[in-house]
C-alpha positions, -999 to 999 in steps of 0.1 A, spaced: 133 -680 608 144 -651 623 138 -631 593 100 -642 593 97 -635 628 115 -598 627 89 -590 597 59 -602 619 70 -583 653 74 -549 627 39 -558 612 26 -559 648 44 -530 661 31 -505 633 -4 -508 636 4 -505 674 23 -474 670 -4 -461 646 -31 -467 674 -13 -444 699 -15 -416 676 -38 -387 683 -69 -388 659 -74 -354 636 -105 -346 657 -87 -346 690 -61 -327 678 -82 -299 666 -102 -300 696 -70 -295 719 -60 -268 693 -97 -251 699 -90 -252 736 -57 -237 736 -68 -209 713 -99 -204 736 -77 -201 766 -49 -183 753 -59 -163 721 -65 -130 744 -34 -136 760 -17 -140 726 -32 -111 710 -20 -88 738 16 -100 734 18 -94 697 2 -61 704 32 -52 728 57 -67 702 44 -39 678 44 -10 700 73 -18 720 107 -16 704 123 -31 734 108 -65 725 97 -60 688 120 -95 682 93 -114 695 77 -116 661 108 -136 648 115 -159 675 84 -185 672 94 -184 634 128 -192 642 115 -218 665 90 -235 639 121 -235 617 144 -253 641 115 -279 645 113 -284 606 153 -284 607 152 -312 629 123 -331 618 142 -363 609 150 -370 647 110 -372 653 111 -405 633 139 -417 658 120 -406 688 97 -433 705 60 -423 709 56 -431 746 27 -413 761 33 -403 800 8 -398 828 35 -373 840 24 -349 814 -8 -344 830 9 -330 859 30 -305 838 -3 -295 824 -21 -291 856 6 -271 870 6 -247 837 -33 -242 842 -25 -231 877 -1 -209 868 -24 -197 846 -51 -193 869 -26 -174 892 -14 -151 863 -51 -141 855 -59 -137 895 -31 -113 899 -33 -98 867 5 -107 861 8 -110 823 44 -128 826 30 -158 842 -1 -159 820 22 -160 789 47 -184 806 18 -209 814 13 -215 779 48 -231 776 43 -252 805 10 -263 791 25 -270 756 50 -292 775 25 -312 794 8 -318 762 37 -332 745 45 -353 774 12 -368 779 1 -375 744 39 -384 727 63 -388 756 94 -375 775 114 -385 743 96 -359 723 101 -335 745 138 -340 747 136 -336 707 118 -303 713 137 -290 742 153 -263 722 128 -247 701 105 -250 732 126 -230 756 136 -207 726 99 -195 732 108 -179 766 126 -153 744 92 -140 730 79 -134 762 88 -96 774 102 -97 810 84 -82 839 84 -47 844 99 -47 879 129 -69 866 132 -49 832 134 -16 856 161 -32 880 181 -40 848 174 -5 829 186 17 855 221 -2 864 229 -1 827 222 39 823 247 43 854 272 20 839 270 35 801 272 71 820 302 61 837 321 45 808 314 78 786 324 100 813 358 80 817 362 78 779 352 114 768 380 130 787 407 111 773 393 129 737 396 162 752 358 169 764 357 178 802 328 160 817 309 161 851 289 133 857 258 135 881 242 100 880 228 92 847 235 130 836 269 139 817 274 173 821 293 185 792 304 220 784 281 228 753 251 211 771 239 181 796 235 148 780 209 125 799 213 87 794 178 80 798 162 46 797 159 45 759 194 50 760 205 23 783 211 -1 758 185 -25 771 171 -28 736 200 -39 720 210 -61 747 179 -82 744 178 -81 706 215 -91 704 209 -121 732 183 -134 708 204 -130 676 235 -143 694 212 -175 702 200 -178 666 237 -172 652 247 -200 673 224 -223 664 229 -217 625 268 -211 623 281 -232 652 280 -270 660 298 -270 694 275 -260 723 306 -244 745 309 -222 718 274 -213 713 272 -208 752 301 -183 749 285 -164 717 254 -160 738 273 -147 771 294 -126 752 265 -105 739 262 -87 770 292 -71 773 297 -65 735 259 -49 739 273 -28 767 303 -15 751 288 -8 717 261 15 736 287 32 756 307 37 723 274 53 712 272 77 741 308 86 734 302 95 699 267 118 708 292 137 732 321 143 706 295 158 681 279 178 709 309 192 720 328 197 686 300 199 660 261 205 664 243 196 697 209 198 676 222 174 645 239 151 672 205 144 692 186 145 661 196 123 629 227 109 645 211 97 678 184 78 656 208 66 627 236 56 654 213 30 672 210 8 639 247 14 631 260 6 666 237 -27 666 253 -39 632 287 -35 648 277 -54 674 269 -83 652 301 -76 637 318 -79 670 299 -113 675 310 -126 643 346 -117 647 346 -136 681 331 -165 666 359 -168 641 384 -160 668 369 -188 693 369 -213 661 403 -209 652 414 -210 686 394 -240 695 397 -257 662 370 -263 631 367 -301 643 355 -318 673 320 -328 687 294 -303 699 
């Protein structure tokens, strides 16, 4: 009797769940509306990824987010479809952010509004359980949005000063007399200016993004993942400072023209690879210290 009752309930539940699924035409209408609202914003975002080396990693973020969704696809079969009208509030909030961004010519708000709208649609049509499943790949998409220029400038200049201070401290240990004036390092051979491009902000942003990706792919413990992301900041700063020290040594002991030419461009890639190796070594040390086993 109980088996018959269970089979009957499961048979009733399946059509009920099927009825709550969005028809294909509604999905297409929603996608068309999103493209109508956000296609100009997304096209300008892609153009910034292409033209601004500081944010070229943005191309990989949505691809990796899609990979995470595919990787976690088994969790969707467990999540219960339970639409919530609270999603409409998120949807309205996202549209209000879009209007504010367009009226104030603030592209950062306009781009963020897309993610808020997506969260609202997920809750409205699928429910909070699906948003919890999609929380990490959804939050990951924030990394594809370039930070506002006012915030970018507030971060860049302190990084320039910090890199200049570290380099001007290390170079005298290697026999190079230094006189620092702000972000300018005066050497006997010539003056080195730690410009915005040499501040390390590009490697910092890219390394933070790669630390998140690396932590997801190579580690199960959330605590170690968080430490890897936090460690990316001092690693990027230290690696960029060593790059400036290397440039100063070449300027003083070899050829200033070559130090600011090929080596300056090549060292950027080299230091970034070294930063990745440092992140990997730190990961191995953390796993050795905390043990391979344990719940995430």
